[in-house]
C-alpha positions in Angstrom: -0.2 0.1 0.5 1.1 3.4 -0.8 1.6 6.3 0.8 -1.2 8.9 0.2 1.8 11.4 -1.3 3.2 8.9 -3.3 -0.4 7.2 -5.4 0.0 9.9 -7.2 4.0 11.8 -8.9 4.3 14.6 -10.5 6.8 15.2 -12.6 7.7 18.9 -15.0 7.9 18.4 -18.5 11.7 19.0 -18.5 12.2 16.2 -16.0 10.0 13.9 -18.0 11.8 14.7 -21.1 15.0 14.4 -19.6 14.4 11.0 -18.0 13.0 9.6 -21.7 16.5 11.0 -22.9 18.1 8.9 -20.8 16.2 5.9 -21.5 15.3 6.2 -25.3 19.2 6.5 -25.5 20.2 2.8 -23.8 17.3 1.1 -25.6 17.4 2.6 -29.0 21.6 1.9 -28.9 21.3 -0.9 -27.4 18.7 -1.9 -30.1 21.3 -0.8 -32.7 24.0 -3.0 -31.8 22.4 -5.5 -31.9 21.0 -5.1 -35.1 24.2 -5.1 -36.2 25.8 -7.9 -34.5 22.2 -9.9 -35.4 24.0 -12.1 -37.8 27.7 -12.3 -37.0 26.0 -13.3 -33.4 26.3 -16.9 -34.5 30.2 -16.8 -35.7 32.9 -17.9 -34.2 34.0 -14.3 -32.6 30.5 -12.7 -32.8 29.1 -13.5 -30.0 32.5 -11.9 -28.5 32.1 -9.3 -30.1 29.0 -8.4 -28.9 29.9 -8.5 -25.3 32.8 -6.5 -26.4 30.7 -3.5 -28.1 28.1 -3.7 -25.3 30.4 -3.3 -22.4 32.1 -0.7 -24.2 29.2 0.8 -24.7 28.4 1.1 -21.2 31.8 2.2 -20.1 32.2 5.1 -22.9 28.9 6.4 -22.0 28.7 6.4 -18.7 25.3 5.2 -18.9 25.2 4.2 -15.3 25.5 7.4 -14.2 23.4 8.6 -17.2 20.7 6.0 -15.6 21.5 7.2 -11.5 20.7 10.9 -12.5 17.4 9.4 -14.3 16.6 7.5 -11.3 17.3 10.4 -8.4 14.3 12.8 -10.2 12.5 10.4 -9.9 13.0 9.3 -6.3 13.2 13.3 -5.6 8.9 12.9 -6.2 8.7 10.2 -3.5 7.5 10.8 0.0 10.1 8.9 1.5 8.8 8.8 5.2 8.9 4.6 6.4 6.7 1.9 7.3 4.7 -0.3 9.9 8.1 -2.7 9.0 10.7 0.6 9.0 11.2 0.7 5.4 9.9 3.0 2.7 8.1 2.8 -1.0 10.0 2.6 -3.1 12.3 0.4 -1.0 9.6 -2.0 -0.4 8.7 -2.3 -3.9 11.8 -3.1 -5.0 13.0 -5.5 -1.6 12.6 -8.5 -3.7 14.4 -7.8 -6.9 17.1 -10.2 -8.0 20.3 -8.3 -8.6 23.6 -9.3 -10.3 25.9 -11.3 -8.5 29.0 -12.1 -9.0 29.4 -15.9 -10.8 29.5 -18.7 -7.9 26.9 -17.1 -5.8 
């Protein structure tokens, strides 16, 4: 159950555009990389080249930082008051999210 304050979140047009630009850049670029490597992916070096290109794109373009900014815009809009479970609405919504773990974990 969300706090009443969090049932409706309002973004300015500028904030929404910034978030859309960030997501769009990432999604379209990944799609273009996928299309470029689509026919090559089943070759001996194709999959390796594809993975290297994805990693290079993410690192070179500081995708994690761009996503952090977009997330920050959204997080700033929420009332982060803790509930009876000592979590805010965001924490509660993502508590069961499975994140990357190092191999073997």
